[in-house]
N, C-alpha and C positions, 0 to 999 in steps of 0.2 A: 671879732667884727662881726656880727649876727642881725640877722636881716628884723627889722623892727616895720610898723605898718606906716605908710607915707600917706598924708593928711592931702586932701583935695585941693589944689589952691584955693576955692571959693569957700571953702568951710575949714579950715587948719584946726580941727579940735584933735588933741592929741591923742592916742591911743583908741579912737573910734570912726569905725568907716562909716562914707556917707550912705547912707542908705540907697539904694539902687544903682550905684554905682562900684565896680571892682576895685579891689584894694592889694594892690601889689608891693612885695618887699622890695626892698632897697636896703644897701649896703651903706653902713652911716660907723666910721670911723670911733674908736672908743677909748677914751685915755685910758691907760696903763695905773693902776691903784699905786700908791704908792705904799710900800711896808711901813711900817709904825716900828719904833723901837721894841713897843711891847712885844710884836707881833715875831721879829728874828728866834728868837727862845723856842715857840712855837714853832716855827718852820724848820728847825734842827732836829726836834725831836719829834715830827713830822716823816721826813726826809730820811730818821734813822729807822722810824718804824717799819717805814714801805720796803727798806732793804731786808730786815732782819724778820721778817714777818713772814716774807715768801720762799724766804730759807729754813725757818722751821717748820712750815706748811708743806714741804718738800722733805725733807726729814723727816719728818711724821707719816708722809706717806708712804715712802722706803717702808720703815719699819711695819706699818700694819700691813701693807704687801706682802712681806717677808713674811709673816704669821700669819695670813690668811692662804697663802697659795704655798706655804714652806710642804716640801714632799710632794709638788704638783710635778708631776710629769707630762712632757710633751705629747706623750701617746695618747694619754686620757683627755689633751685639750683637742688634740686630732680627730677622736670620736665622737667629743662633745658636738664638736663640726660637722665631722658626717651625718649627725641625728637630726642637721639644719633641715635638709631636703630643699629640695629646689623652691618651693612655692615662700619657704622664711627669706632667702637668699634675693628671691623675685621681690620680696615686700621690703626687703632693708633699700635694696636700690631703688625701688621705685619711692620709696617715705624720703630718701636722701635727695632724688631730683625735686620733690613737691617741696620740701624745706629749703632748697634753693630757688623756686620759683617764688616760692611767699617772699626773701629775702628780697626778690627782685621786684616786688609790688611795693615794700616798703621804701626801698632805694627810689623807686622810680617818685613816688607822694615824697618823700624827703626831696627829691631834688625841687619839685614843685613849689615846696614850703622854701625853699631857701631862695625861687625867684630862678631858676633854671630848667627850661621846659625842655626836656630831652626827649625824643623817641624813645616807648617803647622798649625797644628791642633791645636799645645801647645801653637803656641803665640795666636792663636784664643782665646783660654778658659784664656791665661794669661789676654788679652786684655781685656776679657768680665769681669774677678775677679777683675780685676786694676780699670777699667773704674768702672765700678756699685759702687762699696765700696766706690771710690776714690770719685765720683759726690755726692752722700747721703752723704756723712762725712764732705766733704771739704779739704780743705788744698790738693784741687787734684792731685799737684804733688806730695807733699813729700810720702802723702798716698798713691797713686797708685806706687808711685815709691818704697815705702816697700814693698807691693805686690808683687810687680815685684821680687824684690829682693828673696822673702820669698819661691817664685815659681819655679823660673830661677836657683836656686843656686844648684840646683839638676843636670843641666845641665851644668855648668860650668862657667854660664854664671857669670862677674865680677862686683860688683857696679858701676864702673865707664861704663860699658856698658849698665847697670840698665837706669845710668842717662842720659847717651847719648840717649837710646830708649824713656826714658820720654819728653825729649827736641825736640827730631823728631815728638813725638805725638802732643805735646804743640803748633810747629812752626804749621802743617799741619790746625790742628785746626784753629790758627788766620788767615793763610794767606785763608782758605778756608772760613770762617765767615766774613773776609775782603769780599772777592772776591762777594760771596751773597748777604750780606747787599749794598753795591756800585752797584750793577748790580742791584738789585731792585729799590735802589729809582732813578738811575738813566731810569730803563725800566719805573717805574708805570706813568700812566698818571697824569695832573692835575688834574684830575677830583678822579682819585684813590687817590691822595695826598692829597686831600680836606676831604676825610673821615678819615684822623690823626691829631697828631696835630703838623703834621712837615713841615713848611713853604716850599714852592714849589723850592725857591733859596738856603735855605740851604739843602735840601736833594740833590738838583744837586749836590753841591759842596760838599758836606761828603759824597756823593756817589766816586763822582769822585778822590776823595783822599783814600777813603779806596781803591777802585779797583786799583789806581795806586800801593800803596803802596802792594798788593797782588802780581803786576803783575812785583814790582821793583824786589821783592826775586828773582823769577825765575829768571828774567833777572842777576843778580846776581850772582847764581848759576852757571847759564851756560857760564857767562863769566871768572868770577875768582874763579881758582885754588888755589892760594897761602891762607894758614890759613890766617885769620883775627885773629888780636892778638888787645888786650886791657885790660887794669888792672893788668899785667903779665900772662895774661891766650892768650890761643890759639885756634881757631875753625876751621877745614877746613868744607867746606859746601859740602852739601850735590851734587853729582853730576846734570847737568841739569834735566835730565831724572827724576830723584827720585822729586827736585823740581816741575816739573811739576804735576807728579802723587798726590805729598802732594795736590796742587792749586785744583787738579780735584777730588779727592777723598774729601776735604775739603770742597769742596761745595756741595758735593753731599751730605756729611753728615749733614752737617747744615742744608741742605734743606730739608733732610727730617727729622731731629728732628722736625722745624720748623712747617712742614707738620703734625706733632702729634697734635700741639694747631691747627691747622687751619682748620683742617677734621670737629674735634670736633667742631668749631663753626657754629651758624647757618648759611643757605647759603647764601650769600648776606653780609654778615658783612662786608668785607673787600677781595678787589683781592689778591691774593696770592703774585706778585709782590710788592703790598706797603705794607702786613705783613710781609716778611723778611727783610725788612729793621727796621720795629720796633723791629722784634724779635733779631736783629744784635746788637742793642742800648741795646735792653735789658739782654741780654748776656752779652755783655761789662760790663755795673753796677752791674750784679750778682757776676762776675767775680773780680770786684776792691773792694766790698764789703767784701768779704774774710767771707761770710754766708753761709753754708752748704748748698750747691746745690742753693743759690743762693735766697733761699726761703724768699717770702715778697718783695725783692729789685726787681725779676726780673717780677714779677707778678705786681709791681705797677707800671715799667716801660711801660709794654703794655698797662695797664691801663691805664695812662697818653699820650698815643700816640695813644691811640684809643677811644679818649674819645666820637664818635658815636656808640658805643658797647654796646648792652645792658647789665648791670651786672651780671645780673644772668645766664647768657648761656657763658659771660665770665668767671666766677668764675669757673663753670661746666669743661668749657674747662683746666681749670687752673690746677683743682683738677683732671682730667683724664689724663692730659701730666704728673703731679707728680705720677702719681699710673703705670701709663705704661711705664716710661721712667727712674723712680728712685725707686718707693717703691718694685716695682714687680722684677727686676734686682735686689736690694739689698738681699733682702730675697732667691732669687737663689743663689747669687755667695755665700753669707754666710752659706746657708746650705754645697753646696760643698767645700766651703775650711774649715768646721769642718769636712765634711766628709775626705777630704784629708787629714787632722791633726790628724784624728783618725785613717785613713790605715797607716800613717806612724809611728805611734808612735806604731801601733801593729806590723809593720814588725821590726822595730827594738830590739821587743820582744824575 
């Protein structure tokens, strides 16, 4: 079930709003597409691939990390962490808070798109709990959706609206990451790219494709108002204004998250423009791996793409990133969710 445009009774034109009248999303039950006999072999191959690819990526990540950090001592990592300074630590924590606040803005927009008008504070809290737990545990869409369903049920938000909100968040992250990574690869100079393992021609081509994909999504939302239909399902795209906000907030959010690692690296390790290109590739690899938080896969990808970075400071930056963006939010979110559950039980007594 997904939101579609509900035409006013006085002018039932499918997919087009009546001028001067607001259009509210409604829920429509969509029939499941019946699999054809030809689709069964493809489905089996796809399911097998989805099981094999994460394992291959995880094994490759372990191999790369062992090679990159071979002989690295905890003393060296500790010295690198001592070299951060108070400003870098504060900056990393502030950036993590800003990132979660931006996720809350996207959550609020997604809920409105799904037809659930919740207060701003509730949306921010729900986004933080869903994001913090989903990022750390893995299977982000499923886990975050389950947390949202648990929190928003008391406000009358349906499972369909939860699924639509989760989809909206996912698209915001995707277009933001694509635009940020693509822009970074296009704007980085040849000298800056030389500090990475990304060939200049590949960086420019990949950057153009990523940026075009993100801008293409916004353009599609602007020009197409009829629902998209595929495999027996239908989806009405966000309005052009919402798609632009997805792009802007998604770029800012991913840029801030990348900044958490970057500010913890020694000065001069790599430029921010070239780093975000490597960060985007590493994020995609981590998502494909299905490993909780992309742990290991994310680090190995960045280590490979930044071969000139010293091992100890890089490992320290990874550790600081995990602490500020994963572990600390997970502890806070888990405590808040436990407290909320306890209060709910006390109210029912």
